[in-house]
All heavy atoms as an XYZ file, in Angstrom:
1000
protein
N     144.727    149.698    123.956
C     144.983    150.935    124.683
C     144.373    150.848    126.084
O     143.226    150.464    126.258
C     144.371    152.103    123.920
C     144.577    153.423    124.589
S     144.008    154.734    123.507
C     143.836    156.014    124.674
N     145.161    151.217    127.074
C     144.726    151.174    128.465
C     144.181    152.548    128.848
O     144.804    153.571    128.595
C     145.898    150.789    129.396
C     145.475    150.844    130.841
C     146.423    149.412    129.034
N     143.016    152.558    129.465
C     142.405    153.803    129.917
C     142.792    154.054    131.366
O     142.698    153.160    132.206
C     140.870    153.714    129.813
O     140.529    153.466    128.451
C     140.212    154.989    130.284
N     143.249    155.286    131.642
C     143.577    155.687    133.008
C     142.507    156.642    133.500
O     142.148    157.585    132.806
C     144.966    156.363    133.074
O     145.952    155.433    132.609
C     145.300    156.792    134.489
N     142.003    156.380    134.705
C     141.001    157.232    135.324
C     141.635    157.908    136.533
O     142.198    157.240    137.407
C     139.764    156.418    135.754
C     139.121    155.754    134.532
C     138.752    157.308    136.477
C     137.993    154.809    134.874
N     141.541    159.244    136.567
C     142.090    160.003    137.690
C     141.021    160.101    138.780
O     139.914    160.579    138.549
C     142.511    161.402    137.236
C     143.218    162.188    138.303
C     143.662    163.561    137.843
O     143.417    163.935    136.682
O     144.254    164.280    138.674
N     141.389    159.613    139.972
C     140.458    159.537    141.099
C     141.123    160.140    142.328
O     142.345    160.094    142.473
C     140.074    158.054    141.365
C     139.109    157.928    142.516
C     139.481    157.423    140.107
N     140.298    160.707    143.215
C     140.792    161.264    144.473
C     140.027    160.639    145.631
O     138.884    160.211    145.473
C     140.633    162.799    144.517
C     141.619    163.470    143.591
C     139.213    163.220    144.185
N     140.676    160.590    146.794
C     140.035    160.049    147.992
C     140.486    160.851    149.201
O     141.599    161.375    149.229
C     140.373    158.574    148.175
N     139.595    160.912    150.194
C     139.889    161.623    151.424
C     140.170    160.660    152.560
O     139.432    159.700    152.763
N     141.236    160.930    153.293
C     141.614    160.110    154.436
C     141.459    160.981    155.682
O     142.243    161.905    155.899
C     143.057    159.584    154.305
C     143.433    158.745    155.511
C     143.216    158.783    153.010
N     140.415    160.682    156.448
C     140.149    161.423    157.690
C     140.594    160.587    158.878
O     140.304    159.392    158.945
C     138.665    161.747    157.794
N     141.310    161.220    159.802
C     141.772    160.536    161.009
C     141.196    161.221    162.230
O     140.989    162.437    162.235
C     143.302    160.572    161.097
O     143.875    159.890    160.023
N     140.962    160.421    163.247
C     140.465    160.922    164.529
C     141.183    160.094    165.587
O     140.881    158.906    165.753
C     138.954    160.714    164.580
C     138.217    161.539    165.596
C     136.717    161.374    165.419
O     136.211    160.260    165.547
N     136.026    162.452    165.126
N     142.175    160.695    166.231
C     143.006    159.910    167.149
C     143.715    158.822    166.368
O     144.358    159.089    165.355
N     143.544    157.583    166.792
C     144.188    156.455    166.118
C     143.214    155.717    165.197
O     143.439    154.563    164.854
C     144.775    155.485    167.149
C     145.770    154.527    166.519
O     146.532    154.959    165.632
O     145.764    153.330    166.878
N     142.123    156.394    164.792
C     141.161    155.758    163.890
C     141.110    156.499    162.561
O     141.472    157.673    162.467
C     139.742    155.716    164.500
O     139.285    157.055    164.713
C     139.710    154.929    165.796
N     140.657    155.775    161.540
C     140.574    156.312    160.178
C     139.158    156.044    159.663
O     138.599    154.972    159.893
C     141.625    155.636    159.267
C     141.544    156.169    157.858
C     143.022    155.835    159.829
N     138.606    157.005    158.938
C     137.249    156.897    158.405
C     137.255    156.042    157.135
O     138.013    156.307    156.206
C     136.715    158.295    158.098
C     135.260    158.331    157.761
C     134.297    158.154    158.742
C     134.843    158.559    156.465
C     132.946    158.201    158.437
C     133.494    158.617    156.152
C     132.546    158.433    157.140
N     136.419    155.005    157.117
C     136.334    154.092    155.975
C     134.871    153.898    155.589
O     133.974    154.006    156.425
C     136.963    152.746    156.332
N     134.645    153.603    154.309
C     133.295    153.433    153.775
C     133.218    152.121    153.001
O     134.127    151.794    152.236
C     132.973    154.574    152.812
S     133.115    156.215    153.521
N     132.109    151.381    153.190
C     131.907    150.137    152.440
C     130.960    150.407    151.276
O     129.860    150.927    151.463
C     131.338    149.046    153.343
C     131.282    147.692    152.624
C     130.853    146.587    153.543
N     129.486    146.832    153.998
C     128.895    146.166    154.984
N     129.538    145.224    155.633
N     127.661    146.450    155.326
N     131.391    150.029    150.068
C     130.593    150.222    148.861
C     129.285    149.444    148.950
O     129.276    148.282    149.359
C     131.355    149.750    147.618
C     132.673    150.447    147.361
C     132.540    151.781    146.739
N     131.977    151.673    145.394
C     131.620    152.723    144.681
N     131.752    153.936    145.159
N     131.117    152.569    143.485
N     128.187    150.076    148.557
C     126.888    149.401    148.529
C     126.952    148.224    147.568
O     127.664    148.274    146.559
C     125.801    150.369    148.081
O     125.646    151.394    149.029
N     126.199    147.155    147.849
C     126.270    145.932    147.035
C     125.976    146.146    145.546
O     126.560    145.466    144.717
C     125.210    145.014    147.656
C     124.930    145.567    148.991
C     125.279    147.019    148.967
N     125.114    147.091    145.210
C     124.747    147.285    143.803
C     125.761    148.129    143.024
O     125.644    148.291    141.823
C     123.345    147.921    143.706
C     123.251    149.347    144.184
C     123.087    149.506    145.694
O     123.058    148.491    146.421
O     123.008    150.655    146.152
N     126.780    148.639    143.675
C     127.798    149.464    143.014
C     128.994    148.607    142.609
O     129.181    147.515    143.124
C     128.246    150.574    143.952
C     127.095    151.491    144.346
C     127.615    152.883    144.536
N     126.522    153.828    144.628
C     126.165    154.635    143.639
N     126.799    154.620    142.496
N     125.184    155.490    143.798
N     129.804    149.145    141.696
C     131.027    148.413    141.344
C     131.876    148.268    142.612
O     131.870    149.148    143.470
C     131.806    149.153    140.257
O     132.249    150.400    140.732
N     132.543    147.160    142.741
C     133.314    146.829    143.951
C     132.418    146.789    145.189
O     132.861    147.067    146.300
C     134.467    147.805    144.170
O     135.396    147.729    143.126
N     131.157    146.429    145.003
C     130.208    146.344    146.107
C     130.701    145.448    147.222
O     131.251    144.378    146.970
N     130.562    145.910    148.461
C     130.990    145.152    149.626
C     132.433    145.393    150.028
O     132.859    144.955    151.090
N     133.180    146.083    149.187
C     134.583    146.359    149.511
C     134.687    147.740    150.153
O     133.873    148.615    149.913
C     135.451    146.282    148.251
C     135.394    144.875    147.663
C     136.347    144.730    146.555
N     137.383    143.816    147.038
C     138.450    143.521    146.349
N     138.664    144.062    145.178
N     139.321    142.672    146.822
N     135.714    147.907    150.955
C     135.936    149.155    151.674
C     136.809    150.096    150.861
O     137.626    149.654    150.039
C     136.573    148.855    153.025
C     135.615    148.171    153.939
C     135.353    146.825    153.985
C     134.755    148.778    154.881
N     134.377    146.576    154.919
C     133.994    147.754    155.482
C     134.542    150.099    155.290
C     133.048    148.010    156.473
C     133.612    150.345    156.274
C     132.869    149.317    156.858
N     136.623    151.388    151.107
C     137.415    152.411    150.412
C     137.443    153.683    151.246
O     136.677    153.836    152.194
C     136.814    152.714    149.044
C     135.455    153.402    149.103
C     134.881    153.739    147.734
O     135.515    153.423    146.714
O     133.802    154.347    147.708
N     138.353    154.556    150.854
C     138.337    155.913    151.374
C     137.422    156.692    150.432
O     137.497    156.520    149.217
C     139.748    156.492    151.397
C     140.683    155.693    152.281
C     141.674    154.912    151.721
C     140.535    155.711    153.655
C     142.516    154.156    152.515
C     141.371    154.949    154.463
C     142.362    154.177    153.896
N     136.527    157.518    150.953
C     135.536    158.162    150.098
C     136.164    159.163    149.138
O     137.152    159.811    149.445
C     134.608    158.858    151.095
C     135.477    159.107    152.293
C     136.419    157.935    152.348
N     135.547    159.281    147.967
C     136.019    160.210    146.956
C     135.387    159.888    145.624
O     134.281    159.350    145.565
N     136.089    160.182    144.538
C     135.551    159.900    143.219
C     136.419    160.460    142.112
O     137.567    160.857    142.335
N     135.847    160.499    140.927
C     136.578    160.897    139.728
C     136.803    162.404    139.664
O     135.952    163.189    140.075
C     135.809    160.474    138.478
C     135.705    158.986    138.311
C     134.887    158.652    137.087
C     134.605    157.154    137.025
N     133.649    156.819    136.005
N     137.951    162.759    139.101
C     138.273    164.155    138.827
C     137.701    164.487    137.456
O     137.976    163.789    136.473
C     139.803    164.390    138.850
C     140.137    165.827    138.493
C     140.385    164.003    140.209
N     136.890    165.527    137.386
C     136.290    165.955    136.113
C     137.280    166.817    135.329
O     138.198    167.412    135.907
C     135.004    166.745    136.380
C     133.946    165.991    137.160
C     133.373    164.792    136.420
O     133.433    164.770    135.180
O     132.869    163.870    137.097
N     137.076    166.906    134.026
C     137.934    167.714    133.157
C     137.941    169.161    133.652
O     136.886    169.737    133.948
C     137.440    167.645    131.692
C     138.252    168.580    130.804
C     137.508    166.223    131.175
N     139.136    169.732    133.787
C     139.281    171.114    134.208
C     139.238    171.329    135.710
O     139.359    172.463    136.180
N     139.087    170.270    136.476
C     138.987    170.361    137.927
C     140.346    170.058    138.569
O     141.045    169.151    138.133
C     137.977    169.297    138.389
C     137.115    169.666    139.520
C     136.045    168.612    139.815
O     136.136    167.438    139.381
O     135.113    168.984    140.515
N     140.694    170.814    139.580
C     141.874    170.476    140.373
C     141.507    169.303    141.280
O     140.357    169.190    141.724
C     142.312    171.675    141.216
C     142.965    172.774    140.397
C     143.493    173.963    141.225
N     143.972    173.608    142.546
C     143.352    173.965    143.693
N     142.244    174.650    143.690
N     143.875    173.615    144.858
N     142.450    168.410    141.588
C     142.138    167.259    142.430
C     141.502    167.638    143.771
O     140.545    167.008    144.208
C     143.496    166.572    142.631
C     144.281    166.967    141.438
C     143.837    168.364    141.095
N     142.015    168.677    144.409
C     141.472    169.095    145.700
C     140.018    169.558    145.574
O     139.194    169.298    146.453
C     142.322    170.213    146.314
C     143.742    169.796    146.624
C     144.719    169.979    145.458
O     144.285    170.155    144.313
O     145.933    169.934    145.719
N     139.705    170.254    144.487
C     138.326    170.698    144.233
C     137.426    169.491    143.990
O     136.294    169.447    144.480
C     138.270    171.619    143.012
C     138.986    172.932    143.179
C     139.158    173.680    141.863
O     139.102    173.072    140.775
O     139.360    174.902    141.934
N     137.920    168.531    143.223
C     137.145    167.324    142.933
C     136.836    166.570    144.224
O     135.714    166.092    144.418
C     137.907    166.415    141.967
N     137.813    166.480    145.121
C     137.607    165.757    146.368
C     136.547    166.449    147.224
O     135.634    165.796    147.743
C     138.926    165.624    147.133
C     138.854    164.848    148.440
C     138.255    163.457    148.244
C     140.249    164.757    149.057
N     136.635    167.756    147.362
C     135.634    168.490    148.148
C     134.245    168.303    147.535
O     133.264    168.066    148.254
C     136.001    169.966    148.230
N     134.146    168.368    146.214
C     132.856    168.189    145.524
C     132.315    166.779    145.751
O     131.145    166.583    146.095
C     133.013    168.454    144.019
C     131.738    168.161    143.219
C     131.956    168.280    141.723
N     133.063    167.510    141.201
C     133.052    166.179    141.011
N     131.987    165.458    141.310
N     134.110    165.563    140.510
N     133.155    165.763    145.549
C     132.719    164.375    145.703
C     132.241    164.077    147.124
O     131.227    163.399    147.308
C     133.846    163.409    145.316
C     134.078    163.293    143.825
C     133.012    162.461    143.117
O     132.213    161.783    143.778
O     132.983    162.492    141.881
N     132.947    164.563    148.124
C     132.542    164.291    149.503
C     131.253    165.034    149.861
O     130.453    164.538    150.653
C     133.677    164.613    150.472
C     134.923    163.752    150.309
C     135.961    164.067    151.375
C     134.593    162.280    150.317
N     131.056    166.183    149.250
C     129.791    166.904    149.436
C     128.643    166.123    148.799
O     127.587    165.938    149.393
C     129.917    168.301    148.830
C     128.909    169.303    149.285
C     129.217    170.740    148.842
N     129.825    170.882    147.514
C     131.110    171.153    147.288
N     131.946    171.328    148.282
N     131.563    171.264    146.058
N     128.867    165.596    147.570
C     127.833    164.848    146.855
C     127.538    163.495    147.500
O     126.376    163.122    147.658
C     128.256    164.626    145.390
C     128.259    165.874    144.556
C     128.849    165.667    143.159
O     129.217    164.528    142.807
O     128.953    166.661    142.428
N     128.571    162.741    147.852
C     128.404    161.377    148.389
C     127.981    161.339    149.848
O     127.184    160.500    150.243
C     129.730    160.600    148.302
C     130.061    160.040    146.979
C     131.356    159.229    147.022
O     131.812    158.823    148.118
O     131.924    158.999    145.947
N     128.590    162.232    150.643
C     128.426    162.150    152.090
C     127.716    163.355    152.697
O     127.468    163.372    153.902
C     129.804    162.000    152.762
C     130.653    160.808    152.335
C     132.047    160.902    152.940
C     129.984    159.507    152.730
N     127.455    164.367    151.880
C     126.877    165.591    152.423
C     127.836    166.275    153.379
O     127.420    166.988    154.287
N     129.130    166.056    153.181
C     130.153    166.544    154.112
C     130.900    167.738    153.542
O     131.322    167.723    152.388
C     131.140    165.424    154.422
N     131.075    168.735    154.388
C     131.918    169.883    154.059
C     133.293    169.574    154.650
O     133.398    169.292    155.854
C     131.317    171.143    154.675
C     132.087    172.393    154.305
O     132.760    172.411    153.254
O     132.023    173.370    155.084
N     134.332    169.573    153.808
C     135.665    169.188    154.279
C     136.714    170.243    153.978
O     136.568    171.037    153.057
C     136.130    167.850    153.643
C     135.215    166.713    154.031
C     136.266    167.959    152.138
N     137.759    170.207    154.764
C     138.998    170.923    154.460
C     139.937    169.877    153.878
O     140.136    168.822    154.481
C     139.628    171.500    155.728
O     138.800    172.468    156.300
N     140.475    170.159    152.707
C     141.396    169.225    152.060
C     142.817    169.644    152.400
O     143.207    170.785    152.164
C     141.185    169.193    150.534
C     142.186    168.257    149.871
C     139.756    168.781    150.201
N     143.574    168.712    152.959
C     144.948    168.969    153.361
C     145.953    168.450    152.350
O     145.695    168.418    151.145
N     147.054    167.970    152.866
C     148.181    167.565    152.009
C     147.947    166.226    151.316
O     147.181    165.386    151.794
C     149.476    167.532    152.811
C     149.544    166.432    153.843
C     150.848    166.513    154.651
N     150.912    165.455    155.628
C     151.436    164.253    155.399
N     151.941    163.962    154.223
N     151.441    163.337    156.355
N     148.652    166.049    150.221
C     148.649    164.777    149.496
C     149.392    163.750    150.344
O     150.523    163.977    150.766
C     149.341    164.943    148.143
C     149.471    163.689    147.288
C     148.097    163.212    146.805
C     150.380    163.975    146.089
N     148.745    162.607    150.597
C     149.349    161.543    151.403
C     149.974    160.449    150.554
O     150.983    159.867    150.922
C     148.281    160.914    152.312
C     147.599    161.840    153.305
C     146.460    161.118    154.007
C     148.600    162.375    154.308
N     149.334    160.146    149.420
C     149.823    159.077    148.550
C     149.194    159.233    147.175
O     148.061    159.702    147.055
C     149.458    157.695    149.114
C     150.013    156.564    148.258
O     151.250    156.503    148.074
O     149.226    155.756    147.754
N     149.943    158.834    146.170
C     149.405    158.754    144.811
C     149.948    157.475    144.191
O     151.154    157.291    144.087
C     149.805    159.964    143.983
C     149.128    159.948    142.623
C     149.263    161.263    141.924
N     148.465    161.243    140.708
C     148.326    162.269    139.911
N     148.919    163.406    140.203
N     147.595    162.167    138.825
N     149.034    156.593    143.830
C     149.409    155.293    143.275
C     148.548    154.995    142.062
O     147.394    155.414    141.997
C     149.207    154.185    144.309
O     149.990    154.404    145.454
N     149.115    154.245    141.128
C     148.369    153.776    139.965
C     148.237    152.261    140.089
O     149.228    151.562    140.258
C     149.069    154.162    138.641
C     148.297    153.630    137.451
C     149.232    155.680    138.548
N     146.984    151.787    140.036
C     146.691    150.369    140.212
C     145.862    149.890    139.029
O     144.906    150.556    138.623
C     145.921    150.141    141.538
C     145.505    148.689    141.693
C     146.750    150.595    142.724
N     146.221    148.740    138.478
C     145.440    148.145    137.397
C     144.224    147.448    137.992
O     144.335    146.684    138.953
C     146.281    147.148    136.619
N     143.056    147.742    137.416
C     141.802    147.098    137.810
C     141.148    146.632    136.515
O     140.558    147.432    135.784
C     140.872    148.059    138.587
C     139.560    147.370    138.933
C     141.561    148.573    139.850
N     141.292    145.355    136.226
C     140.805    144.852    134.947
C     141.554    145.542    133.815
O     142.785    145.613    133.819
N     140.818    146.098    132.862
C     141.426    146.782    131.718
C     141.722    148.249    132.008
O     142.222    148.961    131.142
C     140.501    146.672    130.508
N     141.411    148.715    133.217
C     141.615    150.117    133.573
C     142.836    150.295    134.455
O     143.272    149.376    135.145
C     140.395    150.651    134.343
C     139.061    150.653    133.644
C     137.969    151.077    134.618
C     139.089    151.592    132.446
N     143.359    151.514    134.424
C     144.382    151.926    135.378
C     143.745    153.024    136.229
O     143.256    154.012    135.689
C     145.617    152.459    134.666
C     146.418    151.369    133.987
C     147.493    151.917    133.059
N     148.120    153.143    133.461
C     149.351    153.245    133.982
N     150.076    152.160    134.131
N     149.848    154.409    134.305
N     143.737    152.836    137.532
C     143.179    153.819    138.445
C     144.336    154.596    139.066
O     145.179    154.032    139.758
C     142.328    153.157    139.556
C     141.246    152.254    138.962
C     141.745    154.229    140.479
C     140.223    152.952    138.106
N     144.384    155.892    138.778
C     145.387    156.807    139.319
C     144.737    157.482    140.524
O     143.956    158.423    140.372
C     145.776    157.828    138.246
C     146.781    158.853    138.713
O     147.133    158.868    139.909
O     147.205    159.683    137.880
N     145.014    156.967    141.718
C     144.355    157.424    142.938
C     145.274    158.308    143.768
O     146.338    157.870    144.200
C     143.890    156.236    143.784
C     143.265    156.567    145.137
C     142.005    157.415    144.976
C     142.963    155.290    145.902
N     144.827    159.553    143.989
C     145.526    160.487    144.871
C     144.736    160.591    146.168
O     143.548    160.925    146.148
C     145.640    161.857    144.203
N     145.381    160.273    147.288
C     144.739    160.325    148.600
C     145.234    161.551    149.362
O     146.441    161.759    149.497
C     145.066    159.071    149.406
S     144.375    157.558    148.701
N     144.277    162.337    149.849
C     144.568    163.564    150.589
C     144.042    163.454    152.014
O     143.004    162.828    152.252
C     143.873    164.766    149.933
C     144.444    165.160    148.611
C     144.020    164.540    147.436
C     145.406    166.160    148.517
C     144.549    164.907    146.206
C     145.933    166.532    147.285
C     145.502    165.896    146.139
O     146.036    166.260    144.919
N     144.735    164.098    152.936
C     144.220    164.225    154.298
C     143.010    165.152    154.230
O     143.031    166.162    153.516
C     145.283    164.818    155.216
N     141.946    164.801    154.934
C     140.768    165.663    155.001
C     140.302    165.785    156.449
O     140.534    164.892    157.272
C     139.582    165.175    154.130
C     139.949    165.173    152.662
C     139.090    163.812    154.563
N     139.640    166.891    156.731
C     139.014    167.129    158.026
C     137.559    167.478    157.773
O     137.263    168.338    156.927
C     139.706    168.299    158.761
O     141.098    168.011    158.889
C     139.101    168.526    160.133
N     136.664    166.807    158.481
C     135.234    167.121    158.371
C     134.970    168.385    159.185
O     135.219    168.423    160.385
C     134.385    165.961    158.899
C     134.526    164.696    158.101
C     135.047    163.548    158.680
C     134.148    164.642    156.773
C     135.180    162.378    157.951
C     134.287    163.478    156.027
C     134.806    162.348    156.622
N     134.454    169.420    158.524
C     134.225    170.702    159.198
C     133.046    170.655    160.165
O     133.060    171.321    161.189
C     133.991    171.799    158.164
C     135.230    172.135    157.381
C     134.978    173.296    156.452
N     136.208    173.648    155.756
C     136.250    174.175    154.562
N     135.132    174.453    153.915
N     137.396    174.463    154.004
N     132.002    169.917    159.827
C     130.783    169.880    160.648
C     130.569    168.519    161.300
O     129.433    168.109    161.514
C     129.563    170.227    159.778
C     129.675    171.611    159.162
O     130.184    172.520    159.845
O     129.261    171.779    158.000
N     131.652    167.814    161.579
C     131.535    166.480    162.152
C     131.450    165.427    161.067
O     131.166    165.730    159.909
N     131.690    164.182    161.438
C     131.706    163.101    160.439
C     130.316    162.837    159.865
O     129.309    163.004    160.555
C     132.225    161.901    161.217
C     131.944    162.212    162.639
C     131.986    163.704    162.778
N     130.279    162.418    158.613
C     128.991    162.096    157.989
C     128.387    160.827    158.577
O     129.100    159.986    159.124
C     129.352    161.901    156.519
C     130.805    161.597    156.504
C     131.400    162.256    157.712
N     127.073    160.711    158.439
C     126.380    159.523    158.951
C     125.618    158.791    157.860
O     125.122    157.692    158.078
C     125.434    159.881    160.119
C     126.228    160.354    161.323
C     124.419    160.928    159.698
N     125.510    159.388    156.661
C     124.836    158.729    155.538
C     125.676    158.913    154.275
O     126.511    159.799    154.205
C     123.413    159.281    155.288
C     123.474    160.776    154.994
C     122.483    158.982    156.453
C     122.197    161.350    154.431
N     125.409    158.064    153.292
C     126.139    158.130    152.030
C     125.244    157.673    150.889
O     124.431    156.768    151.063
C     127.380    157.232    152.093
O     127.994    157.130    150.823
N     125.442    158.262    149.734
C     124.699    157.833    148.544
C     125.330    156.596    147.909
O     124.665    155.898    147.153
C     124.648    158.954    147.494
O     125.997    159.307    147.128
C     123.918    160.173    148.019
N     126.598    156.317    148.191
C     127.333    155.233    147.536
C     127.715    154.075    148.454
O     128.223    153.064    147.985
C     128.633    155.769    146.920
C     128.388    156.677    145.738
O     127.227    156.868    145.346
O     129.379    157.202    145.192
N     127.515    154.234    149.749
C     128.010    153.262    150.716
C     126.893    152.781    151.634
O     125.965    153.523    151.931
C     129.127    153.885    151.565
C     130.217    154.470    150.733
N     130.261    155.809    150.386
C     131.295    153.909    150.153
C     131.330    156.034    149.635
N     131.974    154.901    149.474
N     127.039    151.536    152.111
C     126.041    151.007    153.048
C     126.550    150.981    154.483
O     125.811    150.667    155.404
C     125.531    149.629    152.622
C     126.590    148.541    152.666
O     127.776    148.834    152.969
O     126.236    147.383    152.398
N     127.830    151.312    154.674
C     128.361    151.411    156.034
C     129.499    152.425    156.070
O     130.345    152.456    155.174
C     128.859    150.051    156.530
C     129.244    150.085    157.993
C     129.609    148.722    158.569
O     129.278    147.690    157.953
O     130.223    148.710    159.645
N     129.494    153.247    157.109
C     130.545    154.228    157.369
C     131.093    153.906    158.755
O     130.318    153.695    159.685
C     129.982    155.653    157.355
C     129.127    156.048    156.150
C     128.550    157.444    156.341
C     129.924    155.968    154.870
N     132.414    153.882    158.890
C     132.969    153.405    160.152
C     134.323    154.051    160.435
O     135.134    154.238    159.533
C     133.151    151.888    160.050
C     133.646    151.224    161.303
C     134.069    149.791    161.083
N     133.019    148.913    160.596
C     133.215    147.627    160.320
N     134.420    147.090    160.446
N     132.228    146.886    159.900
N     134.572    154.371    161.711
C     135.903    154.757    162.161
C     136.621    153.463    162.549
O     136.135    152.716    163.394
C     135.826    155.703    163.355
C     135.328    157.059    162.970
C     134.047    157.522    163.081
C     136.091    158.121    162.391
N     133.977    158.805    162.598
C     135.216    159.206    162.173
C     137.425    158.269    162.034
C     135.625    160.411    161.621
C     137.840    159.472    161.480
C     136.954    160.528    161.278
N     137.754    153.194    161.919
C     138.466    151.932    162.097
C     139.835    152.211    162.724
O     140.584    153.058    162.224
C     138.658    151.225    160.729
C     139.371    149.897    160.899
C     137.323    151.048    160.012
N     140.185    151.482    163.791
C     141.537    151.634    164.346
C     142.581    151.282    163.276
O     142.405    150.328    162.517
C     141.576    150.621    165.498
C     140.135    150.394    165.852
C     139.381    150.536    164.563
N     143.657    152.063    163.229
C     144.700    151.830    162.218
C     145.186    150.388    162.216
O     145.401    149.811    161.161
C     145.908    152.740    162.462
C     145.720    154.128    162.006
C     146.979    154.933    162.331
N     146.721    156.335    162.154
C     147.202    157.044    161.150
N     147.978    156.490    160.262
N     146.906    158.321    161.045
N     145.339    149.819    163.402
C     145.880    148.461    163.473
C     144.868    147.396    163.036
O     145.193    146.224    162.986
C     146.421    148.157    164.874
C     145.337    148.158    165.938
O     144.188    148.531    165.693
N     145.707    147.768    167.145
N     143.641    147.800    162.671
C     142.639    146.849    162.193
C     142.238    147.113    160.744
O     141.393    146.403    160.205
C     141.406    146.907    163.099
C     141.813    146.724    164.553
C     140.994    145.959    165.468
N     140.303    144.831    164.959
C     139.157    144.408    165.467
N     138.599    145.055    166.462
N     138.570    143.340    164.988
N     142.831    148.109    160.112
C     142.485    148.432    158.724
C     142.680    147.241    157.794
O     141.850    146.980    156.926
C     143.317    149.620    158.215
C     142.956    150.989    158.762
C     144.007    152.012    158.341
C     141.571    151.413    158.296
N     143.764    146.509    157.970
C     144.078    145.386    157.077
C     143.078    144.241    157.190
O     143.036    143.365    156.322
C     145.495    144.885    157.344
N     142.241    144.244    158.220
C     141.241    143.186    158.390
C     140.053    143.357    157.441
O     139.295    142.417    157.225
C     140.732    143.166    159.844
C     141.804    142.820    160.846
C     141.334    142.978    162.284
O     140.101    143.056    162.513
O     142.201    143.027    163.175
N     139.891    144.557    156.901
C     138.769    144.825    155.997
C     139.120    144.410    154.569
O     140.289    144.382    154.187
C     138.398    146.311    156.034
C     137.992    146.880    157.395
C     137.705    148.368    157.281
C     136.796    146.141    157.958
N     138.093    144.133    153.771
C     138.261    143.765    152.360
C     138.249    145.053    151.539
O     137.194    145.573    151.177
C     137.119    142.835    151.932
C     137.248    142.372    150.494
O     138.354    142.479    149.915
O     136.226    141.918    149.937
N     139.434    145.591    151.250
C     139.584    146.884    150.585
C     139.549    146.761    149.069
O     140.035    145.780    148.506
C     140.913    147.527    150.989
C     140.906    148.014    152.392
C     141.263    147.316    153.500
C     140.492    149.302    152.848
N     141.102    148.090    154.619
C     140.633    149.315    154.253
C     140.018    150.450    152.210
C     140.307    150.432    155.025
C     139.707    151.559    152.977
C     139.840    151.543    154.358
N     139.010    147.773    148.404
C     139.117    147.889    146.953
C     140.601    148.040    146.631
O     141.337    148.742    147.341
C     138.320    149.089    146.458
N     141.059    147.396    145.575
C     142.503    147.355    145.297
C     143.162    148.733    145.131
O     144.301    148.897    145.571
C     142.802    146.448    144.113
O     142.054    146.799    142.993
N     142.514    149.751    144.545
C     143.203    151.044    144.455
C     143.528    151.666    145.815
O     144.443    152.478    145.927
C     142.221    151.921    143.679
C     141.424    150.954    142.866
C     141.267    149.757    143.771
N     142.787    151.300    146.871
C     143.000    151.875    148.197
C     144.085    151.158    148.996
O     144.530    151.659    150.026
C     141.684    151.853    148.983
C     140.641    152.763    148.371
O     139.944    152.340    147.425
O     140.535    153.909    148.818
N     144.510    149.986    148.544
C     145.479    149.197    149.308
C     146.818    149.895    149.558
O     147.360    149.773    150.660
C     145.693    147.841    148.651
C     144.515    146.880    148.800
C     144.736    145.620    147.952
C     144.284    146.509    150.258
N     147.397    150.633    148.593
C     148.652    151.323    148.914
C     148.502    152.295    150.093
O     149.392    152.374    150.959
C     149.000    152.063    147.625
C     148.382    151.207    146.555
C     147.081    150.746    147.159
N     147.380    153.010    150.179
C     147.155    153.943    151.284
C     146.952    153.182    152.588
O     147.470    153.582    153.633
C     145.948    154.828    150.994
C     145.739    155.946    152.005
S     146.984    157.225    151.880
C     147.633    157.222    153.557
N     146.251    152.059    152.556
C     146.062    151.223    153.743
C     147.420    150.770    154.263
O     147.695    150.832    155.472
C     145.147    150.014    153.451
C     145.154    149.020    154.602
C     143.731    150.471    153.145
N     148.296    150.338    153.365
C     149.646    149.894    153.772
C     150.406    151.033    154.448
O     151.057    150.836    155.485
C     150.430    149.347    152.582
C     150.031    147.924    152.222
C     150.975    147.292    151.227
N     150.852    147.817    149.886
C     149.940    147.407    148.996
N     149.094    146.456    149.306
N     149.900    147.942    147.792
N     150.333    152.241    153.874
C     151.026    153.381    154.489
C     150.489    153.679    155.890
O     151.261    153.957    156.795
C     150.869    154.631    153.607
C     151.725    154.692    152.358
C     151.348    155.898    151.522
C     153.208    154.759    152.735
N     149.177    153.602    156.037
C     148.569    153.900    157.343
C     148.895    152.844    158.393
O     149.049    153.162    159.569
C     147.054    154.020    157.206
C     146.562    155.260    156.473
C     145.080    155.124    156.130
C     146.810    156.514    157.307
N     149.003    151.604    157.979
C     149.249    150.536    158.951
C     150.732    150.385    159.275
O     151.082    149.826    160.310
C     148.672    149.185    158.464
O     149.223    148.865    157.188
C     147.161    149.245    158.383
N     151.602    150.900    158.420
C     153.043    150.835    158.681
C     153.530    152.014    159.500
O     154.603    152.004    160.034
C     153.814    150.784    157.360
C     153.603    149.486    156.598
C     154.173    149.526    155.179
O     154.746    150.566    154.792
O     154.031    148.529    154.478
N     152.693    153.059    159.560
C     153.103    154.292    160.266
C     153.191    154.099    161.758
O     152.565    153.285    162.355
C     152.114    155.421    159.954
């Protein structure tokens, strides 16, 4: 039996740049880049989960916008169902994270140069093809 985990991520843009986070080395997928977010808890709407996760991980208050992409990617024995939403940081971009060792605004045309976690790759492709 394959386990599916429902996950959400926030995609923040500023001009032609996109906010990306590198996973801390001691975390799963350590050293790989991702859009910040996390797991949806039982009974939680995806948008609520995203706002909660970004508050917990980044100390960021966000406005959650429209759904940009939803993809299911196999990662080992798991299936990651990742929904990516547009987000806006209400009080400016975060500067620290509990889960990441680097936070960076990346030009869209350079996103593919980073080593992304596989669930985030469909969103990276959409952003770089736009």
